[in-house]
C-alpha positions in Angstrom: -2.9 -1.5 -4.9 0.5 -2.2 -3.4 3.2 -4.2 -5.2 4.6 -7.1 -3.2 7.1 -9.9 -3.6 9.7 -11.8 -1.6 13.3 -11.4 -2.6 15.9 -14.2 -2.4 16.9 -13.2 1.1 13.3 -13.4 2.4 12.9 -9.6 2.5 9.7 -8.2 1.2 9.5 -5.2 -1.1 6.2 -4.2 0.4 5.3 -0.6 -0.5 3.2 -0.5 2.7 6.1 -1.3 4.9 8.4 1.0 3.0 5.9 3.9 3.3 5.0 3.5 7.0 8.5 2.5 8.2 11.0 3.9 5.7 13.9 3.8 8.3 13.3 0.3 9.5 14.3 -2.8 7.4 12.1 -5.8 7.2 14.4 -7.8 9.5 14.3 -5.1 12.1 10.6 -4.3 12.0 8.9 -5.6 15.2 5.3 -5.9 16.3 6.0 -3.2 18.8 6.8 -0.8 16.0 3.3 -1.4 14.6 1.7 -0.9 17.9 3.7 2.3 18.6 2.6 3.8 15.3 -1.1 3.0 16.1 -0.7 4.7 19.5 1.1 7.8 18.1 -0.5 11.0 16.7 0.9 10.0 13.3 -1.7 7.3 13.1 -4.4 9.9 12.5 -2.6 11.2 9.4 -2.6 7.8 7.7 -4.7 7.0 4.7 -7.7 4.8 5.4 -6.3 1.8 3.5 -3.0 2.1 5.4 -4.6 2.2 8.9 -6.8 -0.8 8.0 -3.8 -2.8 6.8 -1.8 -1.8 9.8 -4.6 -2.9 12.2 -5.0 -6.2 10.3 -1.3 -6.9 10.8 -1.4 -6.3 14.5 -4.6 -8.3 14.9 -3.3 -11.2 13.0 0.2 -11.3 14.7 -0.8 -10.5 18.2 -4.5 -11.5 18.5 -4.6 -14.7 16.4 -1.1 -15.9 16.4 -0.1 -14.7 19.9 3.3 -13.2 18.8 5.4 -11.4 21.3 5.9 -7.6 20.6 9.6 -8.1 20.4 9.5 -10.6 17.5 10.2 -9.6 14.0 7.5 -9.7 11.4 7.9 -12.5 8.8 8.2 -11.1 5.3 5.4 -13.4 4.0 2.9 -11.7 6.3 3.0 -8.5 4.2 1.3 -10.4 1.4 -1.9 -10.7 3.4 -1.7 -7.1 4.7 -1.3 -5.8 1.2 -4.2 -7.6 -0.3 -7.7 -7.4 1.2 -9.0 -10.3 -0.9 -6.2 -12.6 0.3 -6.9 -11.5 3.9 -10.6 -12.3 3.5 -9.8 -15.8 2.0 -7.3 -16.5 4.8 -9.7 -15.8 7.7 -13.1 -16.8 6.3 
């Protein structure tokens, strides 16, 4: 299970984001970065839980909320991506 919280500045300390995008801060991470990772050969090397969480993020942000690929990802979104039970409660 990943540890998650929001700091005073609205930055998450999501272990998922830190593991998948160690060189990109929360404020600079964009939907396009998530899509690029899914389309890259590195996607095949991800753990099953990570690729499910990544796909959930893209589905929620682009498919359900209609976000543009250039927009940054709100820090609060990581809470759903890091917790499958929260995800299920949110969309059921």
